N, C-alpha and C positions, 0 to 999 in steps of 0.2 A: 790553679795549681792544684792537683788531685791530692787523697791523703797518703799515698805511695811517696809524691815528689813532696808532702810536707814532713812525714817521716825521715827521711833520707837528708832532707837538711836539717832538721834537728839533731841527726846523730854528726853531720859536719858541723854545725857550730859546737857541739860538746866536743868533739875531736881536737877542734881546732884552739878553744876555750881551755882545754886541758892544757895541750901542747903549751899553749902561751903564759898561763900562769903556773904550771909547774915548778920553772925556777925562783917564783916569788911565794911559794907555799909555806915559809916560814914564817910572812907576816901573816896578817888577820884578814884583809881583803885578798892575798894571792891564795891562801891557804881555804878561803871561804869559794873563792870560782874554783879552783882546781878541783875540792870535796866535790862541788855541786855538777860542776861538768863529767867528772869521773865515774860517778853515781848513773846520771842520765844516760853516760856512754854504753855505761854496763846494762842500763836497764832496756835501754833500747835493741844495743846487740842481743839480748837472751828473747825479747819477745819478737825481735825479727826472726832468731831462729826459733820460738814455738809455732808462728805462724807459716813459716816457708817448710817445716818439717810437717805440717798438714799436708801440703799436695807434693813436696818434692824431698830430694836428700842435701838439705844445705852441707856446704861445705864437703859433701862427699860421705857424709856419714850415715851409715845404713840403719843403725841401731833405733829404732821407736820412731823412725821418720817415714815421710811417704803414707801417712796416717788413714788418709782419704782413699787412695789407690788399692791398700792393702785392704781393708774394709770395704770393698766397693758390693759387695755379695752382702754382707749384712746391712750396709746403706738399701740395697735393691731390695731386701726383704721386710726391712721396714716400709718404705714408701708402698711397696705392695700391701702389706695388711692393714694401711691407714688408707687406703684408696679403698679395696675390697670390702676391710671388715670394720672401717668407722665412716668414712666418705660416700661409698657408693653401695650401702648394704642393700639388702632385699628390700627391706621395710622403707627405708630412704627412696629407693627408686620409686616406689609404690606411692609413697605418701607425696611424691612431688607429681606422678600421673592422675593421683587423684584430686589433684587441684585446678584439673585442667578439662574443658569440656571439649573430649577429642574428635566427638561428630562435629562440633562447630570447625574446629581446625581440618578435619577430612573434607566437609562440604565447602569450605572456603579454598580448600587448594585445588578441590576438580572446578570449582566455579571460576577459578582464576583461569585455568587451563581452558575451560569452555570458552570464555569470552575470547580470549586470544587464538582461539579458534583451531585450537591442537590437541584437545581432548583425545581424539582419535591416538594422534601420535604419543600422548604420554601415556593411554592405556595399553597402545601397545608394545613399548618400549619397556614397561613395568612388566608385565605380564611376561615378556620374552625374559626379561631380565631374572624374572623370580623362578619361569621355570628351568632355568640353568641350575638351579640349587639342587645340590645331590637330595636331598630332602625336601623335597617340594611334595611330593606324591605325599609323604607322610605328615606333614604341615598343614596342606590342604585336606585330607582326611579327617584329622584332629577340629580344625575350626569349622568343617561343616558339622560336625558331631556336636561340638558345642552351640554352636548357629540353631540346628535342628532342636536342640534339647531347650536350650533356653527361651525362645521366640515361640509363644503359647501359638499352638496349630489352629484351634478354634475359631478363634476370631480370625485368623488369615484365611479359613476354608470357606467360613460363613461371607465374609465380604466378597470373594471369588466368586460362588455358588450367586449373590445377589448380582452382585456384575454380569455375570450370564445369563441373569434371569431380565435384568433391566435391557438388555443388549440383544434380547432372543437367541443367544448362544445356547441355553438349555435344551429349546428343541431341537438342535443339531446335536446335543449331546443322545437325547433321547432316539432320534433316527439312528445313529449310529449304533446305542444299544441293541436296537429292533432289528439292522441289517446284520449285525454281528450272529443275533438269534437265529435269523432267517438261514443264513448260512451254516451254524451248527446243525440247525434240526432238518435241512435239506442233505448236510454230508450222507454219502454212501456208507459210511463207518458208523453212524448212528442208527441205520435201520435194523441191525441185527440186535441192537439193545433195546429197541422199540418192541420188536417181535419178541422178545424174550420175556420182558415186562408185561405183553397182553396175555401170553401165554400162560405165565403167574397168576394173572388177574382171571383168566377163563378157569382156568382149575380153583383157584381159591373161589370164584361163583358158583362152579358146578359142585364140587364137596361132594363131588361122588353120586350126586342125582342123576338118575337117567333122563328125567324128561328137560332136565335143563340144558343137557347135552345132547339132545335130541331138537330141543330148541335152538340150538347155537348151531348145530351142524346143517338141520333140514331148512329151517324159517329164515336165518338169516344168512346161512350159505358162504358166510368168510372166512376164509382161512386166515390166520394170525399174521401170513406177510402180504396178502390183499390188505387187511385191515391198517397193518403199521404203515403202507404209502399212502391209503386214501388219510390217516391219520395226522402224518406228517403234510400233506399238502395242504389240509384242513387248518393246521396251524400255522404253515406260513402264509395263507392267505388271510388267516384272523391278524399275525403280525404285521402284515400290509396295509391292513386297515389302520393302525395307530398311526401311522403316516401324514393321514389328514390333521390337517389343523383342528377340527372339531370333533375329533374322535374322542369320545367320553372318556375312555382310560388313558388316554393321552393327555387331556386335560386334568385328570386326577393325578397323572403323575407329576406333573408340573407343578399341580397344587401341593402335592406331597414334598416336591424339593424345597419348595419355598420354605413348606411350614418346619421341615429338616432345618434349614439353615437359620431360621429365627430361633428355633429352639437350640441351634448348635450356640448361638450368640448370647442366648438368655439362660440358658439351663445349665446348671454349676454340674452337676450330674453325669449330662451327656459331656461337658466340656473335659470331664475326668475320665471319662470312658475315651475320650479321642486322645488325650494323653497319655492315657497307658497304651491304647495303642499304637501310637506313636513310639513310645518307648520299647516295646516288643518288636516293632519294625527296624529299628535301630541297632537292636542288640542283633535280628537275621541279616540286615543289611550288609551286604558287601561292595563297599564303595570304591576299593582300591582300581578294579581290573577299568572300569569306568574311568577314574581319574587318569589312569596311567596311560588310557587311551588319549584323553581329551590333551596332556603335556606331550604325547609323541605329535599330534596335532600342532600344536605351539612350536615344536622344535621342526615339524617339517615348513610350515611356514616361513621360521625364523631365515631357515637354510636356502628357501625355494626363491628363485630370482623373478620375482612378478611382482607388478605396483597394484593388484587387484586385492581389494581389503577381504580378508576371510569372512566366512559367517558368524564364526565364534566372535571375533571381535564388533561385528553389526550389531547382534546379540548383546554381547556384555555394554556395548555403547548404551543402545536404546533403552538397555532394562536396568543400567544404574542412572542414566537421568531422570527418568520414570522413578525410580528408588527413593533418589536425591529428592524431587519434586512432593513426594507423597509424606518422606520421615521430617523434612523441613516444616512441615506443616502438622504433625502429631506429635505432641510431646511424650506420650507413651512409647510410642514405637522408636524414639530418638532414645528415651532412656535405655529400651531395651537393646538397641544399638550399641548405647556407649557401654552397656554391661556386658554386652558380648565383645566387643574389643577389649576392654581392660580387664575380661576373664584370660582371653587367649592372650594380652600380652605379660599379664601375671604368670601363668603357666611356663610363657618362652622364656622370664628374667627367672623363675626357679630352676629350670632346665639348665639355662647358658650363664647363670649367675658367677658361676667359676671361672668362666671364660674371662671376665673383666680383669682377674689377677694375671694371666695367661696373658692377656695383651700388654699389659705393663709390661710386665718380666720381658717380653719378645723385645720391646720397644725399648727398654732399659740396658739390653744386654747388646744391642747394636753400638751403645755408645763406647768409645774404646778409653781406656785411661785417662790419654791428654787431653781429649774430648768431656771426661766428668771434670779433670780442673779446672779446665778453660770457663765450662759453663758455670761452676762455683763461684771463681774467681770473679766471672765478668756480673755475678749477681750480688756478690757478698764480699768480694775484694776490698772495695773501696772502704767497707766498715770494717773489716779483720786490719785494715792499715792503722785504725783507731787504736788499736792494742799496739801497735810499735810508739803511736806518738805519745800514749798514757803512758807506757814505760818508760819513754824518756823523761816525760813531765815527772811523774811519780818518783822517777829513780833518783831524778836531779833534787826533787821536794828533800826526799828523806837523806841524799847526803849533803843538801845543806845544813838540816836538824843534828845529824850526827858531829858535823864540825862544830856548830856551834854548841851541842851539851860538851863534846868533847876539848875544846880549843883551852881552856882554861884550868882543865886537871892535870896536877902535878905528873 
């Protein structure tokens, strides 16, 4: 028997007791029972009216009834304020996030997917789902800027340069630079500029002296145009020699690259210059067109009917797995990643915190008056019925005391 049935049973007992004892109310026992039962009946009925008035119109009376449905907006406003302003404040959310090692959660999630063989499917689904968001480009641009500004560039550059030197890749970089210089020097558009420089040098050398002009024109017998072509060919031949593994200039270049990498890792002044250069670069760099192209490529792949894995996904997967392996064993890098993730999340929380109240309000507004009443009654109705029970018990006790106090009065 729940409290509603108990309260109804008490009212029934009080009503029967009052009817049965009222003909004998002139006697002590009859009067005691009648007074007690009548007061219990009145107290129980009054509290039934009060409890029912919270949700409905008892006996059809509209005055000061249906309190909860009529005040639903005020109740919802109080709930929204409690959730947004007291429970899930910006500081509370950030404090909870700071208690967790987010990199451990991230690595664990990716590792589970990798062991299950579905890391590619996971990455593809997450990237495609994220790319559908209207602010994907804005978020990605902001995240990349935070990442570039937070992660020190000097150690990363030094590490890549040293790795390239160990694998012999630095030599390829020198060869690439040499080939580009050769193409630049041998380009027809460069010849007029070389001729101009030779003419300027010739004029500066002669300085109006006839013997120097006579020597240049008669003894050397070279026009600026002929000298320019010869000079270009000699420079190309000189650069071609740098391709040789034993070329002294090539060895000096590789040694200089190695020294620069070591200096970059150990010299605070050099590191500061690199960070300043990075900052200037980020101020001028326009990432948006490139990111829009990437997002469009993701859209095109998601809409295409093909089972072939896109290049961006292959690159993302291989790079991600490699980065995870590096970060897991490097405490400093993990701390840097943790800092970047949390800073990005904190910025997102500051920007989107107001959405919590909107989300709570949207879900609350979906609840009808009937559903609201049913929800509260299902959670607190049993306790509310105790009010009726207490009303009957307290009323009966008070009726008993009043009868005892007034029975012997003249």
